[in-house]
PAGUFI-45929 format. One record per residue (C-alpha): x, y, z; residue number from 1; residue in three letters. Coordinates in steps of 0.25 Angstrom, whole numbers, plus 5000, padded with zeros to 4 digits. Layout:
<<X; Y; Z>; NUM; 'Ala'>,
...
end
This chain:
<<4841; 5025; 5071>; 1; 'Met'>,
<<4848; 5021; 5058>; 2; 'Glu'>,
<<4861; 5013; 5061>; 3; 'Ala'>,
<<4873; 5017; 5054>; 4; 'Lys'>,
<<4885; 5008; 5052>; 5; 'Ser'>,
<<4900; 5012; 5051>; 6; 'Gln'>,
<<4910; 5006; 5043>; 7; 'Ser'>,
<<4925; 5006; 5045>; 8; 'Leu'>,
<<4932; 5012; 5034>; 9; 'Val'>,
<<4947; 5010; 5034>; 10; 'Pro'>,
<<4956; 5022; 5035>; 11; 'Glu'>,
<<4961; 5026; 5021>; 12; 'Ser'>,
<<4975; 5033; 5019>; 13; 'Tyr'>,
<<4980; 5036; 5005>; 14; 'Ala'>,
<<4993; 5041; 5001>; 15; 'Ile'>,
<<4994; 5055; 4996>; 16; 'Asn'>,
<<4987; 5056; 4982>; 17; 'Gly'>,
<<4988; 5067; 4971>; 18; 'Gly'>,
<<5001; 5070; 4965>; 19; 'Asp'>,
<<5006; 5081; 4975>; 20; 'Gly'>,
<<5020; 5081; 4982>; 21; 'Pro'>,
<<5014; 5073; 4993>; 22; 'Tyr'>,
<<5007; 5063; 4984>; 23; 'Ser'>,
<<5010; 5048; 4983>; 24; 'Tyr'>,
<<5011; 5050; 4968>; 25; 'Ala'>,
<<5023; 5059; 4970>; 26; 'Gln'>,
<<5030; 5051; 4981>; 27; 'Asn'>,
<<5029; 5036; 4977>; 28; 'Ser'>,
<<5042; 5033; 4971>; 29; 'Leu'>,
<<5045; 5022; 4981>; 30; 'Tyr'>,
<<5032; 5015; 4977>; 31; 'Gln'>,
<<5035; 5017; 4962>; 32; 'Arg'>,
<<5048; 5009; 4965>; 33; 'Gly'>,
<<5041; 4998; 4971>; 34; 'Ile'>,
<<5031; 4997; 4959>; 35; 'Met'>,
<<5043; 4997; 4949>; 36; 'Glu'>,
<<5050; 4987; 4957>; 37; 'Ala'>,
<<5039; 4977; 4957>; 38; 'Ala'>,
<<5035; 4979; 4942>; 39; 'Lys'>,
<<5043; 4968; 4937>; 40; 'Gly'>,
<<5039; 4958; 4947>; 41; 'Met'>,
<<5024; 4961; 4945>; 42; 'Ile'>,
<<5026; 4959; 4930>; 43; 'Asn'>,
<<5033; 4946; 4932>; 44; 'Glu'>,
<<5022; 4941; 4941>; 45; 'Glu'>,
<<5011; 4945; 4932>; 46; 'Ile'>,
<<5018; 4938; 4921>; 47; 'Ala'>,
<<5021; 4925; 4928>; 48; 'Met'>,
<<5010; 4924; 4939>; 49; 'Lys'>,
<<4997; 4930; 4934>; 50; 'Leu'>,
<<4988; 4919; 4930>; 51; 'Asp'>,
<<4980; 4924; 4918>; 52; 'Ile'>,
<<4973; 4910; 4917>; 53; 'Gln'>,
<<4969; 4910; 4931>; 54; 'Lys'>,
<<4963; 4924; 4931>; 55; 'Leu'>,
<<4952; 4919; 4922>; 56; 'Ser'>,
<<4948; 4932; 4916>; 57; 'Leu'>,
<<4935; 4934; 4910>; 58; 'Ala'>,
<<4936; 4939; 4895>; 59; 'Ala'>,
<<4932; 4953; 4899>; 60; 'Ser'>,
<<4938; 4953; 4913>; 61; 'Glu'>,
<<4949; 4963; 4916>; 62; 'Pro'>,
<<4962; 4961; 4924>; 63; 'Ile'>,
<<4960; 4968; 4937>; 64; 'Arg'>,
<<4972; 4974; 4944>; 65; 'Ile'>,
<<4971; 4981; 4958>; 66; 'Ala'>,
<<4982; 4990; 4964>; 67; 'Asp'>,
<<4980; 4990; 4979>; 68; 'Leu'>,
<<4985; 5003; 4986>; 69; 'Gly'>,
<<4987; 5010; 4973>; 70; 'Cys'>,
<<4988; 5024; 4978>; 71; 'Ser'>,
<<4990; 5034; 4967>; 72; 'Cys'>,
<<5000; 5039; 4957>; 73; 'Gly'>,
<<5009; 5034; 4946>; 74; 'Ala'>,
<<5014; 5021; 4954>; 75; 'Asn'>,
<<5000; 5014; 4954>; 76; 'Thr'>,
<<4998; 5017; 4939>; 77; 'Ile'>,
<<5012; 5012; 4935>; 78; 'Leu'>,
<<5010; 4999; 4943>; 79; 'Ala'>,
<<4997; 4996; 4937>; 80; 'Ile'>,
<<5003; 4998; 4923>; 81; 'Gln'>,
<<5014; 4989; 4926>; 82; 'Asn'>,
<<5004; 4978; 4931>; 83; 'Ile'>,
<<4995; 4980; 4919>; 84; 'Leu'>,
<<5007; 4979; 4909>; 85; 'Glu'>,
<<5011; 4966; 4916>; 86; 'Ala'>,
<<4997; 4960; 4915>; 87; 'Leu'>,
<<4996; 4964; 4900>; 88; 'Lys'>,
<<5008; 4956; 4898>; 89; 'Arg'>,
<<5002; 4944; 4905>; 90; 'Lys'>,
<<4990; 4945; 4896>; 91; 'Phe'>,
<<4998; 4946; 4883>; 92; 'Arg'>,
<<4994; 4932; 4878>; 93; 'Thr'>,
<<4980; 4934; 4883>; 94; 'His'>,
<<4969; 4944; 4880>; 95; 'Pro'>,
<<4972; 4956; 4887>; 96; 'Thr'>,
<<4962; 4959; 4898>; 97; 'Pro'>,
<<4957; 4973; 4902>; 98; 'Glu'>,
<<4963; 4978; 4915>; 99; 'Phe'>,
<<4957; 4984; 4927>; 100; 'Gln'>,
<<4965; 4991; 4938>; 101; 'Val'>,
<<4960; 4994; 4952>; 102; 'Phe'>,
<<4967; 5005; 4960>; 103; 'Phe'>,
<<4965; 5003; 4975>; 104; 'Asn'>,
<<4969; 5011; 4987>; 105; 'Asp'>,
<<4963; 5018; 4999>; 106; 'Gln'>,
<<4950; 5026; 4997>; 107; 'Val'>,
<<4958; 5039; 5000>; 108; 'Ser'>,
<<4968; 5036; 4989>; 109; 'Asn'>,
<<4969; 5046; 4978>; 110; 'Asp'>,
<<4962; 5038; 4967>; 111; 'Phe'>,
<<4960; 5051; 4959>; 112; 'Asn'>,
<<4975; 5053; 4957>; 113; 'Ser'>,
<<4977; 5039; 4954>; 114; 'Leu'>,
<<4966; 5038; 4943>; 115; 'Phe'>,
<<4970; 5052; 4937>; 116; 'Ala'>,
<<4984; 5046; 4935>; 117; 'Ser'>,
<<4979; 5034; 4927>; 118; 'Leu'>,
<<4983; 5033; 4913>; 119; 'Pro'>,
<<4972; 5040; 4904>; 120; 'Val'>,
<<4977; 5034; 4891>; 121; 'Leu'>,
<<4982; 5020; 4889>; 122; 'Gly'>,
<<4977; 5014; 4903>; 123; 'Arg'>,
<<4975; 5000; 4900>; 124; 'Gln'>,
<<4966; 4997; 4913>; 125; 'Tyr'>,
<<4953; 5001; 4920>; 126; 'Tyr'>,
<<4956; 5008; 4933>; 127; 'Ala'>,
<<4947; 5008; 4946>; 128; 'Ala'>,
<<4950; 5012; 4960>; 129; 'Ser'>,
<<4947; 5003; 4972>; 130; 'Val'>,
<<4948; 5011; 4985>; 131; 'Pro'>,
<<4949; 5004; 4998>; 132; 'Gly'>,
<<4959; 4996; 5007>; 133; 'Ser'>,
<<4966; 4984; 5000>; 134; 'Phe'>,
<<4966; 4977; 5014>; 135; 'His'>,
<<4951; 4973; 5010>; 136; 'Gly'>,
<<4944; 4968; 4998>; 137; 'Arg'>,
<<4943; 4978; 4986>; 138; 'Leu'>,
<<4939; 4969; 4974>; 139; 'Phe'>,
<<4930; 4958; 4970>; 140; 'Pro'>,
<<4934; 4943; 4972>; 141; 'Thr'>,
<<4944; 4939; 4962>; 142; 'Ala'>,
<<4943; 4952; 4954>; 143; 'Ser'>,
<<4958; 4956; 4953>; 144; 'Leu'>,
<<4969; 4950; 4945>; 145; 'His'>,
<<4981; 4958; 4949>; 146; 'Phe'>,
<<4983; 4965; 4963>; 147; 'Val'>,
<<4994; 4975; 4965>; 148; 'Tyr'>,
<<4998; 4983; 4977>; 149; 'Ser'>,
<<5011; 4992; 4979>; 150; 'Ser'>,
<<5015; 4999; 4992>; 151; 'Cys'>,
<<5002; 4998; 4999>; 152; 'Ala'>,
<<5001; 4985; 5007>; 153; 'Leu'>,
<<5010; 4991; 5018>; 154; 'His'>,
<<4999; 5000; 5022>; 155; 'Trp'>,
<<4990; 4994; 5032>; 156; 'Leu'>,
<<4975; 4994; 5033>; 157; 'Ser'>,
<<4976; 5001; 5047>; 158; 'Lys'>,
<<4986; 5004; 5058>; 159; 'Val'>,
<<4988; 4992; 5067>; 160; 'Pro'>,
<<4978; 4994; 5078>; 161; 'Lys'>,
<<4988; 4992; 5090>; 162; 'Gly'>,
<<4998; 5003; 5086>; 163; 'Val'>,
<<4988; 5014; 5090>; 164; 'Val'>,
<<4983; 5007; 5102>; 165; 'Asp'>,
<<4989; 5011; 5115>; 166; 'Lys'>,
<<4986; 4998; 5122>; 167; 'Thr'>,
<<4992; 4990; 5111>; 168; 'Asp'>,
<<5007; 4985; 5111>; 169; 'Pro'>,
<<5008; 4990; 5097>; 170; 'Ala'>,
<<5004; 5004; 5101>; 171; 'Trp'>,
<<5013; 5013; 5092>; 172; 'Asn'>,
<<5015; 5025; 5101>; 173; 'Glu'>,
<<5023; 5036; 5094>; 174; 'Gly'>,
<<5025; 5029; 5081>; 175; 'Arg'>,
<<5018; 5029; 5068>; 176; 'Ile'>,
<<5023; 5015; 5063>; 177; 'His'>,
<<5029; 5002; 5067>; 178; 'Tyr'>,
<<5043; 5007; 5064>; 179; 'Thr'>,
<<5050; 5009; 5077>; 180; 'Gly'>,
<<5039; 5003; 5085>; 181; 'Ala'>,
<<5038; 4991; 5094>; 182; 'Pro'>,
<<5036; 4977; 5088>; 183; 'Lys'>,
<<5021; 4977; 5092>; 184; 'Glu'>,
<<5019; 4989; 5083>; 185; 'Val'>,
<<5026; 4982; 5071>; 186; 'Phe'>,
<<5018; 4969; 5074>; 187; 'Glu'>,
<<5005; 4977; 5073>; 188; 'Ala'>,
<<5008; 4983; 5060>; 189; 'Tyr'>,
<<5013; 4969; 5055>; 190; 'Ser'>,
<<5000; 4962; 5059>; 191; 'Asp'>,
<<4992; 4973; 5053>; 192; 'Gln'>,
<<4999; 4972; 5040>; 193; 'Phe'>,
<<4997; 4956; 5040>; 194; 'Ala'>,
<<4982; 4958; 5042>; 195; 'Lys'>,
<<4981; 4969; 5031>; 196; 'Asp'>,
<<4989; 4960; 5021>; 197; 'Ile'>,
<<4980; 4948; 5024>; 198; 'Asp'>,
<<4968; 4956; 5022>; 199; 'Ser'>,
<<4974; 4962; 5009>; 200; 'Phe'>,
<<4977; 4948; 5004>; 201; 'Leu'>,
<<4964; 4942; 5008>; 202; 'Gln'>,
<<4957; 4953; 5000>; 203; 'Ala'>,
<<4966; 4951; 4987>; 204; 'Arg'>,
<<4964; 4936; 4988>; 205; 'Gly'>,
<<4950; 4938; 4985>; 206; 'Lys'>,
<<4951; 4949; 4975>; 207; 'Glu'>,
<<4962; 4943; 4966>; 208; 'Leu'>,
<<4958; 4933; 4955>; 209; 'Ala'>,
<<4964; 4920; 4954>; 210; 'Pro'>,
<<4977; 4921; 4946>; 211; 'Gly'>,
<<4979; 4935; 4950>; 212; 'Gly'>,
<<4991; 4942; 4956>; 213; 'Leu'>,
<<4994; 4952; 4967>; 214; 'Met'>,
<<5007; 4961; 4968>; 215; 'Ala'>,
<<5010; 4967; 4981>; 216; 'Leu'>,
<<5021; 4977; 4983>; 217; 'Leu'>,
<<5023; 4979; 4998>; 218; 'Ile'>,
<<5033; 4988; 5005>; 219; 'Pro'>,
<<5040; 4979; 5015>; 220; 'Ala'>,
<<5052; 4978; 5024>; 221; 'Ile'>,
<<5063; 4967; 5022>; 222; 'Pro'>,
<<5062; 4954; 5030>; 223; 'Asp'>,
<<5076; 4956; 5036>; 224; 'Val'>,
<<5071; 4969; 5043>; 225; 'Ile'>,
<<5064; 4968; 5056>; 226; 'Ser'>,
<<5054; 4978; 5062>; 227; 'His'>,
<<5064; 4985; 5071>; 228; 'Pro'>,
<<5074; 4987; 5060>; 229; 'Gln'>,
<<5064; 4995; 5051>; 230; 'Ile'>,
<<5062; 5007; 5060>; 231; 'Thr'>,
<<5074; 5015; 5057>; 232; 'Thr'>,
<<5072; 5026; 5047>; 233; 'Gly'>,
<<5057; 5022; 5045>; 234; 'Ser'>,
<<5048; 5033; 5039>; 235; 'Glu'>,
<<5036; 5029; 5047>; 236; 'Pro'>,
<<5045; 5030; 5060>; 237; 'Glu'>,
<<5050; 5044; 5055>; 238; 'Leu'>,
<<5037; 5049; 5052>; 239; 'Leu'>,
<<5032; 5045; 5066>; 240; 'Gly'>,
<<5043; 5052; 5073>; 241; 'Ser'>,
<<5039; 5065; 5065>; 242; 'Cys'>,
<<5025; 5063; 5070>; 243; 'Leu'>,
<<5031; 5061; 5084>; 244; 'Val'>,
<<5039; 5074; 5083>; 245; 'Asp'>,
<<5026; 5081; 5078>; 246; 'Met'>,
<<5019; 5076; 5091>; 247; 'Glu'>,
<<5030; 5082; 5099>; 248; 'Lys'>,
<<5028; 5095; 5092>; 249; 'Met'>,
<<5013; 5095; 5096>; 250; 'Gly'>,
<<5009; 5094; 5081>; 251; 'Ile'>,
<<5002; 5080; 5083>; 252; 'Val'>,
<<4998; 5073; 5095>; 253; 'Ser'>,
<<5004; 5061; 5101>; 254; 'Glu'>,
<<4991; 5053; 5100>; 255; 'Ala'>,
<<4991; 5056; 5085>; 256; 'Lys'>,
<<5005; 5050; 5083>; 257; 'Val'>,
<<5002; 5038; 5092>; 258; 'Asp'>,
<<4990; 5034; 5084>; 259; 'Thr'>,
<<4996; 5036; 5070>; 260; 'Phe'>,
<<5002; 5024; 5063>; 261; 'Asn'>,
<<5006; 5021; 5049>; 262; 'Leu'>,
<<4998; 5009; 5043>; 263; 'Pro'>,
<<5010; 5004; 5036>; 264; 'Ile'>,
<<5017; 4991; 5037>; 265; 'Tyr'>,
<<5030; 4986; 5029>; 266; 'Phe'>,
<<5029; 4971; 5029>; 267; 'Thr'>,
<<5041; 4961; 5027>; 268; 'Tyr'>,
<<5041; 4952; 5015>; 269; 'Pro'>,
<<5041; 4940; 5024>; 270; 'Lys'>,
<<5029; 4945; 5032>; 271; 'Glu'>,
<<5021; 4948; 5020>; 272; 'Leu'>,
<<5024; 4934; 5014>; 273; 'Arg'>,
<<5018; 4928; 5027>; 274; 'Gln'>,
<<5006; 4936; 5026>; 275; 'Ile'>,
<<5003; 4933; 5012>; 276; 'Ile'>,
<<5006; 4918; 5014>; 277; 'Glu'>,
<<4997; 4918; 5026>; 278; 'Gly'>,
<<4986; 4925; 5020>; 279; 'Asn'>,
<<4985; 4914; 5009>; 280; 'Gly'>,
<<4977; 4922; 4998>; 281; 'Cys'>,
<<4990; 4924; 4989>; 282; 'Phe'>,
<<5002; 4916; 4986>; 283; 'Ser'>,
<<5015; 4925; 4984>; 284; 'Ile'>,
<<5021; 4923; 4970>; 285; 'Lys'>,
<<5032; 4933; 4972>; 286; 'Arg'>,
<<5037; 4941; 4983>; 287; 'Met'>,
<<5050; 4950; 4982>; 288; 'Glu'>,
<<5056; 4962; 4988>; 289; 'Ile'>,
<<5056; 4974; 4977>; 290; 'Leu'>,
<<5069; 4980; 4973>; 291; 'Asn'>,
<<5064; 4995; 4972>; 292; 'Ile'>,
<<5072; 5004; 4964>; 293; 'Pro'>,
<<5081; 5013; 4973>; 294; 'Lys'>,
<<5076; 5026; 4967>; 295; 'Gln'>,
<<5062; 5023; 4972>; 296; 'His'>,
<<5067; 5020; 4986>; 297; 'Ile'>,
<<5077; 5031; 4989>; 298; 'Val'>,
<<5070; 5045; 4994>; 299; 'Met'>,
<<5083; 5053; 4997>; 300; 'Pro'>,
<<5075; 5066; 5001>; 301; 'Glu'>,
<<5067; 5067; 5014>; 302; 'Pro'>,
<<5057; 5075; 5006>; 303; 'Arg'>,
<<5055; 5063; 4997>; 304; 'Gln'>,
<<5053; 5053; 5009>; 305; 'Arg'>,
<<5043; 5063; 5015>; 306; 'Thr'>,
<<5035; 5065; 5003>; 307; 'Leu'>,
<<5034; 5050; 5001>; 308; 'Tyr'>,
<<5030; 5048; 5015>; 309; 'Leu'>,
<<5020; 5059; 5015>; 310; 'Arg'>,
<<5013; 5054; 5002>; 311; 'Ala'>,
<<5011; 5040; 5009>; 312; 'Leu'>,
<<5007; 5045; 5023>; 313; 'Leu'>,
<<5001; 5059; 5023>; 314; 'Glu'>,
<<4986; 5055; 5022>; 315; 'Ala'>,
<<4988; 5045; 5034>; 316; 'Leu'>,
<<4995; 5055; 5043>; 317; 'Ile'>,
<<4985; 5066; 5039>; 318; 'Glu'>,
<<4974; 5057; 5043>; 319; 'Lys'>,
<<4979; 5055; 5057>; 320; 'His'>,
<<4986; 5068; 5060>; 321; 'Phe'>,
<<4979; 5078; 5051>; 322; 'Gly'>,
<<4986; 5085; 5039>; 323; 'Asn'>,
<<4991; 5097; 5047>; 324; 'Glu'>,
<<5004; 5089; 5051>; 325; 'Ile'>,
<<5007; 5083; 5037>; 326; 'Ile'>,
<<5017; 5093; 5032>; 327; 'Asp'>,
<<5024; 5095; 5045>; 328; 'Gln'>,
<<5025; 5080; 5047>; 329; 'Leu'>,
<<5032; 5077; 5034>; 330; 'Phe'>,
<<5041; 5090; 5036>; 331; 'Glu'>,
<<5046; 5083; 5049>; 332; 'Ile'>,
<<5047; 5070; 5042>; 333; 'Tyr'>,
end
């Protein structure tokens, strides 16, 4: 008999592609605000900290940029354009190199929509997709010169094992997130985040060339707010309560709700700094809280909030519960 090997492929959940009413492209104003708030800082750091001499580019070697967790839509195109303009200014007294941009996200990401939205005329970079998890290696050693990631690293590589184990103190019965949960659940999420960031940094430490830079825009909770204080009004907590209501109506089973948890963790700046410093692959050149324009934060209408959440989580929920409940779930929400 011929032996057959099995490989474990990580779960892949992309946010909604296309440009329809439930798409990320139509419901990512908040992420656009983060990108715009960080633009000036990124420009300054490229101007001051990118070491052209240390990069030691060969005569024909391009500058390679990677956008990790790029998703699809206008935001990522604008972010790359901003970075490219800053890099060109950096090289204004040197021969301008060619530029190559790698767009990375999960294998189920809508790369077709992303590449259809790339500028046809006047695009000053070569584009390629790199599907796969950024928690592991994606590129050859020392091949990248600038790494960028926005609103992606709060997504965990997996749900913490203990929260779906009835025998574990972190068993998260009747909830889908650590908001409103006992400290054991929160700690399980925090531990998983630390492992994931460590893996991310280890991989990028090998892939980034000497003299290169990395810019990470990561959703976080202020250091002054402790875990129990972040539960009130939480969107994951509210969504979980909607699923519990549907369980009581007999639409979904209790077991389905108890085994569904969001693989999302919002870190603290202090916690993130400790992880980066403990990892040792990178030194922090600048770390700040972004001042996001108010118009990108406020979503006064419940429908806006619902569309935003659906764009992010629909595929994840559908994978676990099936697509039959999606419309009703978000109507209840």
